[in-house]
FIMARVEX-880079 format. One record per residue (C-alpha): residue number from 1; residue in three letters; x, y, z; chain. Coordinates in Angstrom, 1 decimal. Layout:
# residues N
NODE   num   residu        x        y        z   chaine
NODE   NUM      ALA        X        Y        Z        A
...
END
This chain:
# residues 463
NODE   num   residu        x        y        z   chaine
NODE     1      UNK    -18.4     61.0    -16.6        A
NODE     2      UNK    -14.9     60.4    -15.2        A
NODE     3      UNK    -14.8     58.3    -12.0        A
NODE     4      UNK    -13.3     59.7     -8.9        A
NODE     5      UNK     -9.9     58.0     -8.4        A
NODE     6      UNK    -10.3     58.0     -4.7        A
NODE     7      UNK    -13.3     55.7     -5.0        A
NODE     8      UNK    -11.5     53.0     -7.0        A
NODE     9      UNK    -10.7     49.8     -5.1        A
NODE    10      UNK     -7.0     49.4     -4.1        A
NODE    11      UNK     -4.7     47.1     -6.0        A
NODE    12      UNK     -4.7     43.5     -5.0        A
NODE    13      UNK     -1.2     43.6     -3.7        A
NODE    14      UNK     -2.2     46.1     -1.1        A
NODE    15      UNK     -5.4     44.4      0.0        A
NODE    16      UNK     -5.4     43.0      3.5        A
NODE    17      UNK     -8.1     41.6      5.7        A
NODE    18      UNK     -7.9     41.8      9.5        A
NODE    19      UNK     -9.1     38.8     11.5        A
NODE    20      UNK     -9.6     38.6     15.2        A
NODE    21      UNK     -8.5     35.7     17.3        A
NODE    22      UNK     -8.9     34.9     21.0        A
NODE    23      UNK     -5.8     34.5     23.0        A
NODE    24      UNK     -5.2     33.9     26.8        A
NODE    25      UNK     -4.5     37.6     27.1        A
NODE    26      UNK     -7.5     38.8     25.2        A
NODE    27      UNK     -8.2     39.5     21.6        A
NODE    28      UNK     -5.4     39.7     19.0        A
NODE    29      UNK     -5.6     40.5     15.3        A
NODE    30      UNK     -4.0     38.9     12.2        A
NODE    31      UNK     -3.6     40.7      8.9        A
NODE    32      UNK     -4.2     38.5      5.9        A
NODE    33      UNK     -2.5     39.5      2.7        A
NODE    34      UNK     -1.1     37.8     -0.4        A
NODE    35      UNK      2.3     37.0     -1.8        A
NODE    36      UNK      3.7     36.2     -5.3        A
NODE    37      UNK      6.5     34.1     -3.8        A
NODE    38      UNK      6.7     30.5     -5.1        A
NODE    39      UNK      5.8     28.6     -2.0        A
NODE    40      UNK      5.0     24.9     -1.6        A
NODE    41      UNK      3.5     23.0      1.3        A
NODE    42      UNK      5.4     19.8      0.2        A
NODE    43      UNK      9.0     20.9      0.0        A
NODE    44      UNK     10.0     17.6      1.6        A
NODE    45      UNK      9.0     15.8     -1.6        A
NODE    46      UNK     12.4     16.8     -2.9        A
NODE    47      UNK     13.7     13.8     -0.9        A
NODE    48      UNK     11.3     11.6     -2.8        A
NODE    49      UNK     12.3     13.0     -6.1        A
NODE    50      UNK     16.0     12.5     -5.4        A
NODE    51      UNK     15.4      8.9     -4.4        A
NODE    52      UNK     13.4      8.2     -7.6        A
NODE    53      UNK     16.3      9.7     -9.6        A
NODE    54      UNK     18.8      7.4     -7.9        A
NODE    55      UNK     16.7      4.4     -8.7        A
NODE    56      UNK     16.2      5.4    -12.4        A
NODE    57      UNK     12.4      5.2    -11.8        A
NODE    58      UNK     11.4      7.6    -14.5        A
NODE    59      UNK     13.3      5.7    -17.3        A
NODE    60      UNK     11.8      2.4    -16.1        A
NODE    61      UNK      8.3      4.0    -15.9        A
NODE    62      UNK      8.6      5.5    -19.4        A
NODE    63      UNK      9.3      2.1    -20.9        A
NODE    64      UNK      6.2      0.6    -19.3        A
NODE    65      UNK      3.6      3.3    -20.3        A
NODE    66      UNK      1.6      2.6    -23.4        A
NODE    67      UNK      1.2      6.3    -24.4        A
NODE    68      UNK      2.6      7.7    -27.6        A
NODE    69      UNK      1.6     11.4    -27.7        A
NODE    70      UNK      1.8     13.0    -31.2        A
NODE    71      UNK      1.0     16.6    -30.2        A
NODE    72      UNK      4.1     18.8    -29.5        A
NODE    73      UNK      2.1     20.4    -26.7        A
NODE    74      UNK      1.3     17.1    -24.9        A
NODE    75      UNK      2.7     16.3    -21.5        A
NODE    76      UNK      5.4     13.7    -21.3        A
NODE    77      UNK      3.4     10.6    -20.1        A
NODE    78      UNK      6.0     10.0    -17.4        A
NODE    79      UNK      5.4     13.5    -16.1        A
NODE    80      UNK      1.7     12.7    -15.8        A
NODE    81      UNK      2.4      9.5    -14.0        A
NODE    82      UNK      4.9     11.1    -11.6        A
NODE    83      UNK      2.5     13.9    -10.9        A
NODE    84      UNK     -0.2     11.4    -10.1        A
NODE    85      UNK      2.1      9.4     -7.7        A
NODE    86      UNK      3.3     12.6     -6.1        A
NODE    87      UNK     -0.3     13.6     -5.6        A
NODE    88      UNK     -1.0     10.3     -3.7        A
NODE    89      UNK      2.0     10.9     -1.4        A
NODE    90      UNK      0.7     14.4     -0.7        A
NODE    91      UNK     -2.7     13.0      0.3        A
NODE    92      UNK     -4.8     12.9     -2.8        A
NODE    93      UNK     -7.2     10.0     -3.1        A
NODE    94      UNK     -9.1     11.2     -6.2        A
NODE    95      UNK     -8.0     12.5     -9.6        A
NODE    96      UNK     -9.7     15.9     -8.8        A
NODE    97      UNK     -7.5     16.1     -5.7        A
NODE    98      UNK     -4.4     15.3     -7.6        A
NODE    99      UNK     -5.2     18.0    -10.0        A
NODE   100      UNK     -5.8     20.5     -7.1        A
NODE   101      UNK     -2.0     20.4     -6.5        A
NODE   102      UNK     -1.8     22.7     -9.5        A
NODE   103      UNK     -2.5     25.5     -7.0        A
NODE   104      UNK      0.7     24.7     -5.2        A
NODE   105      UNK      3.1     27.1     -6.9        A
NODE   106      UNK      6.3     25.0     -6.7        A
NODE   107      UNK      5.2     21.3     -6.4        A
NODE   108      UNK      5.9     20.7    -10.1        A
NODE   109      UNK      9.5     21.9     -9.7        A
NODE   110      UNK      9.9     19.8     -6.6        A
NODE   111      UNK      8.7     16.7     -8.4        A
NODE   112      UNK     10.8     17.4    -11.4        A
NODE   113      UNK      7.9     17.5    -13.8        A
NODE   114      UNK      6.6     20.1    -16.3        A
NODE   115      UNK      3.3     20.5    -14.4        A
NODE   116      UNK      0.6     18.6    -12.5        A
NODE   117      UNK     -1.9     17.4    -15.0        A
NODE   118      UNK     -5.6     18.5    -14.9        A
NODE   119      UNK     -8.4     16.0    -13.9        A
NODE   120      UNK     -9.4     15.6    -17.6        A
NODE   121      UNK     -5.8     14.9    -18.7        A
NODE   122      UNK     -5.4     12.3    -15.9        A
NODE   123      UNK     -8.7     10.7    -16.9        A
NODE   124      UNK     -7.6     10.4    -20.6        A
NODE   125      UNK     -4.2      9.2    -19.4        A
NODE   126      UNK     -5.7      6.2    -17.6        A
NODE   127      UNK     -8.3      5.5    -20.3        A
NODE   128      UNK     -5.6      4.3    -22.6        A
NODE   129      UNK     -4.7      1.2    -20.5        A
NODE   130      UNK     -5.6     -2.3    -21.6        A
NODE   131      UNK     -5.0     -5.7    -20.0        A
NODE   132      UNK     -1.7     -6.1    -21.8        A
NODE   133      UNK     -0.4     -2.6    -20.8        A
NODE   134      UNK     -1.5     -3.2    -17.2        A
NODE   135      UNK      0.6     -6.4    -17.1        A
NODE   136      UNK      3.6     -4.5    -18.4        A
NODE   137      UNK      3.0     -1.8    -15.8        A
NODE   138      UNK      2.7     -4.3    -13.0        A
NODE   139      UNK      6.4     -5.1    -13.6        A
NODE   140      UNK      7.1     -2.0    -11.4        A
NODE   141      UNK      6.4     -4.2     -8.4        A
NODE   142      UNK      9.0     -6.8     -9.6        A
NODE   143      UNK     11.5     -4.0    -10.1        A
NODE   144      UNK     11.1     -2.8     -6.5        A
NODE   145      UNK     11.3     -6.3     -5.1        A
NODE   146      UNK     14.7     -6.8     -6.9        A
NODE   147      UNK     16.1     -4.4     -4.3        A
NODE   148      UNK     15.5     -6.8     -1.4        A
NODE   149      UNK     18.4     -8.9     -0.1        A
NODE   150      UNK     18.4    -12.7     -0.1        A
NODE   151      UNK     17.2    -14.4      3.1        A
NODE   152      UNK     18.7    -17.8      3.9        A
NODE   153      UNK     15.3    -19.1      5.2        A
NODE   154      UNK     13.4    -17.4      2.4        A
NODE   155      UNK     10.5    -15.0      2.5        A
NODE   156      UNK      6.9    -15.7      3.5        A
NODE   157      UNK      4.4    -15.0      0.7        A
NODE   158      UNK      0.9    -14.1      1.9        A
NODE   159      UNK     -2.2    -14.1     -0.3        A
NODE   160      UNK     -5.4    -12.2      0.3        A
NODE   161      UNK     -8.4    -10.6     -1.3        A
NODE   162      UNK    -10.7     -7.8     -0.2        A
NODE   163      UNK    -13.7     -5.7     -1.4        A
NODE   164      UNK    -13.3     -2.1     -2.7        A
NODE   165      UNK    -16.7     -0.6     -2.3        A
NODE   166      UNK    -18.0      1.7     -5.0        A
NODE   167      UNK    -21.5      2.9     -4.0        A
NODE   168      UNK    -22.2      4.7     -7.3        A
NODE   169      UNK    -21.5      1.3     -9.1        A
NODE   170      UNK    -21.2      2.5    -12.7        A
NODE   171      UNK    -17.5      1.7    -13.4        A
NODE   172      UNK    -16.4     -1.4    -15.4        A
NODE   173      UNK    -16.0     -4.5    -13.2        A
NODE   174      UNK    -18.1     -3.1    -10.3        A
NODE   175      UNK    -20.6     -5.8     -9.4        A
NODE   176      UNK    -22.5     -6.9     -6.3        A
NODE   177      UNK    -20.3     -9.0     -4.1        A
NODE   178      UNK    -20.1    -10.0     -0.5        A
NODE   179      UNK    -18.6     -7.5      1.8        A
NODE   180      UNK    -18.6     -6.9      5.6        A
NODE   181      UNK    -21.6     -4.6      5.0        A
NODE   182      UNK    -23.5     -7.3      3.1        A
NODE   183      UNK    -23.9     -7.4     -0.7        A
NODE   184      UNK    -22.5     -4.2     -2.2        A
NODE   185      UNK    -21.2     -3.0     -5.5        A
NODE   186      UNK    -17.4     -3.4     -5.4        A
NODE   187      UNK    -14.2     -4.6     -7.0        A
NODE   188      UNK    -12.4     -7.6     -5.5        A
NODE   189      UNK     -8.7     -7.5     -5.9        A
NODE   190      UNK     -6.1    -10.2     -5.2        A
NODE   191      UNK     -2.8     -9.2     -3.6        A
NODE   192      UNK      0.4    -11.0     -2.7        A
NODE   193      UNK      2.7     -9.6      0.0        A
NODE   194      UNK      6.2    -10.5      1.2        A
NODE   195      UNK      5.7    -10.6      5.0        A
NODE   196      UNK      9.2     -9.9      6.2        A
NODE   197      UNK      9.8     -7.0      3.8        A
NODE   198      UNK      6.3     -5.6      4.2        A
NODE   199      UNK      6.2     -5.1      0.4        A
NODE   200      UNK      3.6     -6.0     -2.3        A
NODE   201      UNK      4.8     -8.6     -4.8        A
NODE   202      UNK      1.8     -8.7     -7.1        A
NODE   203      UNK     -1.7     -7.4     -7.6        A
NODE   204      UNK     -4.8     -8.2     -9.7        A
NODE   205      UNK     -8.0     -6.2     -9.9        A
NODE   206      UNK    -11.1     -8.4    -10.4        A
NODE   207      UNK    -14.8     -8.0    -10.8        A
NODE   208      UNK    -16.8     -7.5     -7.6        A
NODE   209      UNK    -18.7    -10.8     -8.0        A
NODE   210      UNK    -15.5    -12.9     -8.0        A
NODE   211      UNK    -15.0    -15.5     -5.3        A
NODE   212      UNK    -11.7    -15.4     -3.3        A
NODE   213      UNK    -10.5    -18.4     -5.1        A
NODE   214      UNK    -11.4    -17.3     -8.7        A
NODE   215      UNK     -8.1    -17.1    -10.6        A
NODE   216      UNK     -6.1    -17.6     -7.4        A
NODE   217      UNK     -4.0    -20.5     -8.7        A
NODE   218      UNK     -3.1    -18.5    -11.9        A
NODE   219      UNK     -2.3    -15.5     -9.8        A
NODE   220      UNK      0.0    -17.6     -7.6        A
NODE   221      UNK      1.8    -19.0    -10.6        A
NODE   222      UNK      2.3    -15.5    -12.2        A
NODE   223      UNK      3.5    -14.1     -8.9        A
NODE   224      UNK      6.2    -16.8     -8.6        A
NODE   225      UNK      7.2    -16.3    -12.3        A
NODE   226      UNK      7.8    -12.6    -11.7        A
NODE   227      UNK      9.8    -12.9     -8.5        A
NODE   228      UNK     13.5    -12.3     -8.9        A
NODE   229      UNK     15.7    -15.4     -8.8        A
NODE   230      UNK     17.3    -14.4     -5.5        A
NODE   231      UNK     14.0    -14.1     -3.7        A
NODE   232      UNK     13.1    -17.6     -2.5        A
NODE   233      UNK      9.7    -18.3     -0.9        A
NODE   234      UNK     10.1    -20.4      2.3        A
NODE   235      UNK      6.4    -20.4      3.1        A
NODE   236      UNK      3.0    -19.6      1.5        A
NODE   237      UNK      0.0    -18.6      3.6        A
NODE   238      UNK     -3.6    -17.9      2.8        A
NODE   239      UNK     -7.0    -17.7      4.6        A
NODE   240      UNK    -10.0    -20.0      3.9        A
NODE   241      UNK    -10.7    -18.4      0.6        A
NODE   242      UNK     -7.4    -19.8     -0.7        A
NODE   243      UNK     -7.7    -23.3      0.8        A
NODE   244      UNK     -9.2    -24.6     -2.4        A
NODE   245      UNK     -7.6    -27.8     -3.9        A
NODE   246      UNK     -6.6    -25.9     -7.1        A
NODE   247      UNK     -4.4    -23.4     -5.1        A
NODE   248      UNK     -2.9    -26.2     -3.0        A
NODE   249      UNK     -2.1    -28.2     -6.1        A
NODE   250      UNK     -0.5    -25.1     -7.7        A
NODE   251      UNK      1.6    -24.5     -4.6        A
NODE   252      UNK      2.7    -28.2     -4.6        A
NODE   253      UNK      3.7    -28.0     -8.3        A
NODE   254      UNK      5.8    -24.9     -7.5        A
NODE   255      UNK      7.6    -26.7     -4.7        A
NODE   256      UNK      6.2    -24.4     -2.0        A
NODE   257      UNK      5.6    -25.2      1.6        A
NODE   258      UNK      2.2    -23.8      2.6        A
NODE   259      UNK     -0.3    -23.2      5.4        A
NODE   260      UNK     -4.0    -22.5      4.4        A
NODE   261      UNK     -7.0    -22.2      6.6        A
NODE   262      UNK     -9.4    -25.1      6.0        A
NODE   263      UNK    -13.1    -24.5      6.0        A
NODE   264      UNK    -15.1    -26.0      8.9        A
NODE   265      UNK    -16.9    -28.6      6.9        A
NODE   266      UNK    -19.0    -31.3      8.5        A
NODE   267      UNK    -16.0    -33.6      8.7        A
NODE   268      UNK    -13.9    -31.0     10.4        A
NODE   269      UNK    -16.8    -30.1     12.8        A
NODE   270      UNK    -17.0    -33.8     13.7        A
NODE   271      UNK    -13.3    -33.5     14.8        A
NODE   272      UNK    -14.1    -30.4     16.8        A
NODE   273      UNK    -16.7    -32.5     18.8        A
NODE   274      UNK    -14.2    -35.2     19.7        A
NODE   275      UNK    -14.0    -36.2     23.3        A
NODE   276      UNK    -11.4    -34.5     25.5        A
NODE   277      UNK     -8.9    -37.4     25.2        A
NODE   278      UNK     -8.6    -36.7     21.5        A
NODE   279      UNK     -7.2    -33.3     22.1        A
NODE   280      UNK     -3.5    -32.6     22.8        A
NODE   281      UNK     -2.7    -29.9     25.3        A
NODE   282      UNK      0.0    -27.3     24.4        A
NODE   283      UNK      2.2    -25.0     26.2        A
NODE   284      UNK     -0.3    -22.2     25.5        A
NODE   285      UNK     -2.9    -22.1     28.2        A
NODE   286      UNK     -6.4    -22.7     26.9        A
NODE   287      UNK     -5.2    -24.0     23.5        A
NODE   288      UNK     -5.3    -27.6     22.4        A
NODE   289      UNK     -4.8    -29.3     19.0        A
NODE   290      UNK     -5.6    -32.4     16.9        A
NODE   291      UNK     -3.5    -33.5     14.0        A
NODE   292      UNK     -4.7    -35.7     11.2        A
NODE   293      UNK     -2.9    -37.0      8.1        A
NODE   294      UNK     -4.7    -36.3      4.9        A
NODE   295      UNK     -5.0    -38.5      1.8        A
NODE   296      UNK     -2.6    -36.4     -0.1        A
NODE   297      UNK      1.0    -37.5      0.7        A
NODE   298      UNK      2.8    -35.1      3.1        A
NODE   299      UNK     -0.3    -33.0      4.0        A
NODE   300      UNK     -1.8    -32.7      7.5        A
NODE   301      UNK     -5.0    -31.2      8.9        A
NODE   302      UNK     -4.5    -29.4     12.2        A
NODE   303      UNK     -7.5    -28.5     14.2        A
NODE   304      UNK     -7.0    -25.8     16.9        A
NODE   305      UNK     -9.4    -25.4     19.8        A
NODE   306      UNK     -9.2    -22.3     22.1        A
NODE   307      UNK    -11.1    -21.8     25.3        A
NODE   308      UNK    -12.8    -18.4     25.2        A
NODE   309      UNK    -12.8    -18.0     28.9        A
NODE   310      UNK     -9.0    -18.2     29.0        A
NODE   311      UNK     -8.3    -16.7     25.6        A
NODE   312      UNK    -11.1    -14.1     25.0        A
NODE   313      UNK     -9.2    -12.5     22.0        A
NODE   314      UNK     -8.9    -15.9     20.2        A
NODE   315      UNK     -9.6    -16.0     16.5        A
NODE   316      UNK    -11.7    -18.7     14.8        A
NODE   317      UNK    -15.3    -19.7     14.7        A
NODE   318      UNK    -17.8    -21.0     17.4        A
NODE   319      UNK    -20.2    -24.0     17.1        A
NODE   320      UNK    -23.6    -23.7     18.6        A
NODE   321      UNK    -23.2    -26.8     20.8        A
NODE   322      UNK    -19.7    -25.9     21.8        A
NODE   323      UNK    -20.0    -22.2     22.6        A
NODE   324      UNK    -17.2    -22.1     25.1        A
NODE   325      UNK    -14.6    -22.6     22.4        A
NODE   326      UNK    -13.4    -21.1     19.1        A
NODE   327      UNK    -12.1    -23.5     16.4        A
NODE   328      UNK     -9.7    -23.1     13.5        A
NODE   329      UNK     -8.5    -25.7     11.0        A
NODE   330      UNK     -5.2    -25.5      9.0        A
NODE   331      UNK     -4.0    -27.6      6.2        A
NODE   332      UNK     -0.2    -27.7      5.6        A
NODE   333      UNK      2.5    -29.7      3.9        A
NODE   334      UNK      5.2    -28.6      6.3        A
NODE   335      UNK      7.3    -31.5      7.6        A
NODE   336      UNK      6.1    -33.3     10.7        A
NODE   337      UNK      9.2    -31.9     12.5        A
NODE   338      UNK      7.2    -28.7     12.6        A
NODE   339      UNK      4.6    -29.5     15.3        A
NODE   340      UNK      1.0    -28.4     15.3        A
NODE   341      UNK      1.5    -25.5     17.6        A
NODE   342      UNK      4.4    -24.2     15.5        A
NODE   343      UNK      2.3    -24.4     12.4        A
NODE   344      UNK     -0.4    -22.4     14.1        A
NODE   345      UNK      2.1    -19.8     15.3        A
NODE   346      UNK      3.7    -19.5     11.8        A
NODE   347      UNK      0.3    -19.0     10.2        A
NODE   348      UNK     -0.7    -16.2     12.7        A
NODE   349      UNK      1.7    -13.8     11.2        A
NODE   350      UNK     -0.4    -13.7      8.0        A
NODE   351      UNK     -2.7    -11.2      9.7        A
NODE   352      UNK     -0.1     -8.5      9.2        A
NODE   353      UNK     -1.0     -8.4      5.5        A
NODE   354      UNK     -4.3     -6.8      6.6        A
NODE   355      UNK     -2.3     -3.8      7.8        A
NODE   356      UNK     -0.7     -3.5      4.3        A
NODE   357      UNK     -4.2     -3.6      2.7        A
NODE   358      UNK     -5.6     -1.1      5.2        A
NODE   359      UNK     -2.6      1.3      4.5        A
NODE   360      UNK     -3.0      1.0      0.7        A
NODE   361      UNK     -6.7      1.6      1.0        A
NODE   362      UNK     -6.8      4.5      3.5        A
NODE   363      UNK     -3.4      6.2      2.9        A
NODE   364      UNK     -2.5      5.4     -0.7        A
NODE   365      UNK     -6.0      6.1     -1.9        A
NODE   366      UNK     -6.8      2.7     -3.5        A
NODE   367      UNK    -10.3      2.7     -1.8        A
NODE   368      UNK    -11.4      5.7     -3.9        A
NODE   369      UNK     -9.1      5.7     -6.9        A
NODE   370      UNK    -11.3      4.5     -9.7        A
NODE   371      UNK    -12.2      5.5    -13.3        A
NODE   372      UNK    -14.8      4.1    -15.8        A
NODE   373      UNK    -12.2      2.0    -17.6        A
NODE   374      UNK    -11.5     -1.3    -15.6        A
NODE   375      UNK     -7.9     -1.5    -16.8        A
NODE   376      UNK     -7.5      2.2    -16.1        A
NODE   377      UNK     -8.5      1.6    -12.5        A
NODE   378      UNK     -6.0     -1.3    -12.3        A
NODE   379      UNK     -3.3      1.0    -13.7        A
NODE   380      UNK     -4.1      3.6    -11.0        A
NODE   381      UNK     -3.7      0.9     -8.3        A
NODE   382      UNK     -0.4     -0.4     -9.8        A
NODE   383      UNK      1.1      3.1     -9.6        A
NODE   384      UNK     -0.2      3.5     -6.0        A
NODE   385      UNK      1.3      0.2     -5.0        A
NODE   386      UNK      4.6      1.1     -6.7        A
NODE   387      UNK      4.6      4.3     -4.6        A
NODE   388      UNK      4.0      2.1     -1.5        A
NODE   389      UNK      6.9     -0.2     -2.3        A
NODE   390      UNK      9.2      2.7     -3.0        A
NODE   391      UNK      8.3      4.3      0.3        A
NODE   392      UNK      9.4      1.1      2.0        A
NODE   393      UNK     12.7      1.1      0.1        A
NODE   394      UNK     13.2      4.8      0.8        A
NODE   395      UNK     13.0      4.1      4.6        A
NODE   396      UNK     15.5      1.2      4.1        A
NODE   397      UNK     17.8      3.6      2.3        A
NODE   398      UNK     17.6      5.9      5.3        A
NODE   399      UNK     18.5      3.1      7.6        A
NODE   400      UNK     15.1      2.8      9.3        A
NODE   401      UNK     14.7     -0.5     11.1        A
NODE   402      UNK     10.9      0.0     11.6        A
NODE   403      UNK      8.6      0.8      8.7        A
NODE   404      UNK      6.5      3.9      9.0        A
NODE   405      UNK      3.1      4.4      7.5        A
NODE   406      UNK      2.6      7.0      4.8        A
NODE   407      UNK      0.8      9.4      7.3        A
NODE   408      UNK      4.0      9.5      9.4        A
NODE   409      UNK      6.1     10.1      6.3        A
NODE   410      UNK      3.8     13.0      5.4        A
NODE   411      UNK      4.0     14.6      8.8        A
NODE   412      UNK      7.7     14.1      9.3        A
NODE   413      UNK      9.1     14.3      5.8        A
NODE   414      UNK      7.0     15.1      2.7        A
NODE   415      UNK      4.7     17.9      4.1        A
NODE   416      UNK      7.4     20.5      4.8        A
NODE   417      UNK      6.7     24.1      3.7        A
NODE   418      UNK      9.4     25.6      1.5        A
NODE   419      UNK     10.2     28.6     -0.7        A
NODE   420      UNK     11.2     28.0     -4.4        A
NODE   421      UNK     13.5     30.6     -5.9        A
NODE   422      UNK     16.5     31.0     -8.3        A
NODE   423      UNK     19.4     32.3     -6.1        A
NODE   424      UNK     22.1     33.6     -8.5        A
NODE   425      UNK     20.3     31.8    -11.3        A
NODE   426      UNK     20.4     28.4     -9.5        A
NODE   427      UNK     17.1     26.6     -8.5        A
NODE   428      UNK     16.9     26.8     -4.8        A
NODE   429      UNK     14.5     25.2     -2.3        A
NODE   430      UNK     14.5     26.6      1.2        A
NODE   431      UNK     12.8     24.4      3.7        A
NODE   432      UNK     10.9     26.0      6.6        A
NODE   433      UNK     12.8     24.2      9.4        A
NODE   434      UNK     13.3     26.0     12.8        A
NODE   435      UNK     15.7     25.0     15.5        A
NODE   436      UNK     19.1     23.5     15.6        A
NODE   437      UNK     18.0     19.9     16.3        A
NODE   438      UNK     15.4     19.9     13.5        A
NODE   439      UNK     17.9     21.3     11.0        A
NODE   440      UNK     20.5     18.7     12.1        A
NODE   441      UNK     17.9     15.9     11.5        A
NODE   442      UNK     17.2     17.2      8.0        A
NODE   443      UNK     20.9     17.5      7.2        A
NODE   444      UNK     21.2     13.9      8.4        A
NODE   445      UNK     18.4     12.9      5.9        A
NODE   446      UNK     20.0     14.7      3.0        A
NODE   447      UNK     23.5     13.5      3.8        A
NODE   448      UNK     22.4      9.9      4.1        A
NODE   449      UNK     20.4     10.1      0.9        A
NODE   450      UNK     23.3     11.5     -1.1        A
NODE   451      UNK     26.0      9.2      0.3        A
NODE   452      UNK     26.8      5.7     -1.0        A
NODE   453      UNK     24.7      3.1      0.8        A
NODE   454      UNK     26.1      2.4      4.3        A
NODE   455      UNK     25.0      1.1      7.7        A
NODE   456      UNK     24.5      4.5      9.3        A
NODE   457      UNK     20.9      5.1     10.2        A
NODE   458      UNK     19.0      8.4     10.3        A
NODE   459      UNK     17.3      9.2     13.6        A
NODE   460      UNK     13.8      7.6     13.7        A
NODE   461      UNK     11.1      8.9     11.4        A
NODE   462      UNK      8.5      7.8     13.9        A
NODE   463      UNK      6.5     10.8     15.1        A
END
């Protein structure tokens, strides 16, 4: 029997749903329909793509990838990597969330790639990596550091390690290690950062049961080997995990001046219990110091005592019989002209590396980016760190004096709705920007990006 045409559902293009919303004047309704226009929620990523083009990033990336696809239908490996990096900047912290960008109708065109790869394609892509290919890929960090200017006084190099928790615990290299939440399955990376530039110079992924100092001396040597010739290190800093003799000796061999936190051993604790006359007062209220020459020529031990009542936010450790104070010990080979208080002040800036680690973990996805293959996981992290460094350089290119975090860049720059079309046969991206001031700001961004490098700065990116 023939169906009554009046009972057939309407075509999808004509389907709408009416929703009710409360307003201050009562109830209003919104009609929900569909469009075939090629819209993207991330039109501002075109700025990122232009910046990568200027830096020749795709060509450099292509040389460092180990993939050699044989199928004519296979994605270009550089497209897969660029799609992955673009996904991170758009907010993805898992491969499945990177792949979800396939639903964005124009993001591939904005990123200049054939398509965003599926989760399975991304997994296979990272499964190819080995230790050797990861070392080649880590050269991306060296390439970004090349863009930094020379500093007369040199840069400060900070070392740190931290725990990347993986509660499911089945990936290669995940092992029970000490974390702030107790013994948990994790990876334990090593990272080296340039303090003044707020950039990452080197990165190693390690098994979760590694101690802070495991491989640290070799990591330091490799970091120094890979730094460009014009990047001089004026000071090396590290917490108690890097105060081991092997790291100090490596730093000495490399001709580096250093400050490391020393462990509060029994000998150091005995110094902490010295009578008042042994302590030297400083210009900082509630802070006093002791300075002792060590057996190694040129090295000093500096013990810092801070009175909790006067300095409640002071860092350091307490001793049971001296609970009114916090203590910290530093070992350094800086010349004696740099007094004990100046050594303490110069070390304190190392805490800023914690902000870089936090941003990499929470905003660039490193906390959750993990695959079964250990070296695949490290490759994921190398690409995320390259994206971080490039974001720093992009802000420098735009004349920004203060570095923004990625969340700010997303809100202000990358996550800008746009329409993709071909106006008179030419690819066109129309950004959804309302208001004269907002459009002037965007024109400033685009003009600055396209012009030769100059000292003119774009209005602040800070939200």
